[in-house]
C-alpha positions, 0 to 999 in steps of 0.5 A, spaced: 330 694 035 332 698 041 334 706 040 341 708 039 340 712 046 338 705 049 344 701 047 351 700 050 356 701 044 363 702 046 368 697 049 369 703 055 362 702 057 362 694 057 368 694 061 366 699 066 359 695 067 364 689 068 368 692 073 363 695 077 357 691 076 353 686 080 352 679 077 346 675 077 344 668 073 338 665 070 337 659 066 338 662 060 343 668 061 347 672 066 346 679 068 351 684 069 347 690 072 350 697 074 346 703 076 348 710 074 345 717 076 342 719 070 335 718 066 338 713 061 337 706 061 342 702 057 343 695 055 348 690 051 348 683 049 354 678 049 353 672 045 359 668 044 361 663 039 361 658 044 353 659 044 353 657 037 358 658 031 353 660 026 352 668 026 345 667 024 343 664 031 347 669 035 344 675 031 337 672 032 338 671 040 340 678 040 334 681 036 330 677 041 333 680 047 333 687 044 326 686 042 323 684 049 327 689 052 324 694 048 317 692 049 319 692 057 323 698 057 318 702 062 319 697 067 327 698 068 329 703 073 332 710 070 340 709 070 340 702 069 346 699 065 344 692 064 349 687 060 346 680 058 351 674 058 347 669 054 348 661 056 347 655 051 340 654 054 337 660 050 338 656 043 331 654 040 327 658 046 321 662 043 321 669 045 315 668 050 319 663 054 325 668 054 320 674 056 318 670 062 325 669 064 326 677 064 320 678 067 322 674 073 328 678 074 325 684 074 320 682 079 326 679 083 329 686 083 323 690 085 323 686 092 
């Protein structure tokens, strides 16, 4: 699980990222990325009921994404605010498949 300092928790923060962030997409999720002038890296995960009606499935997706981000935290730039907007295609995917997709995003943003 991500440390508390690395999680976006308030509606105000989510709203700010939604308003000012840049959206990009991958097959499993969309990303809202926003850059701030500080040293923190913060992440949020949105998994709606459209993805799955079962809370167990939605929470599992959140845990998988959170763990992948925690393991790769050093690869993200300082001041990054990133919100994952999951798509239905992520259901049933294994952790390594999702991690490959996140790494593709990181590589494409380095260029």
